[in-house]
C-alpha angles and dihedrals in degrees: 000000000000121000119203124189122204119204111220121207114244118248092258113040127204089259089065100040098045096069091044091050092047090051092049092049092047092051091047092051092050090051093051091048093050091048090051091054090064090065098040114101118217116253114254118254121250096268092049094046092048091051090049092051091050091049090051090048090054092049094050097041095094097048105026111022094169091055090047090053090052090051091051091049090052090050091051091049091050089051092052093051093063095060 
């Protein structure tokens, strides 16, 4: 006696579920990204960043003069890039 088994395809095949799953994942990623933008602070503009670097340089001058010089150099480079 020979027994044969037939595999039946499920009602929803992978061809139908894959696009739905991809759509769901894409929507979920977009939601997570938009949620993250709420917490992201905007980057300071060049004048604000330059001022911050100069304030940091002043704060570090007494203890780390080399680092303070690097910060001043970065501030001067940032100022040159805007012209």
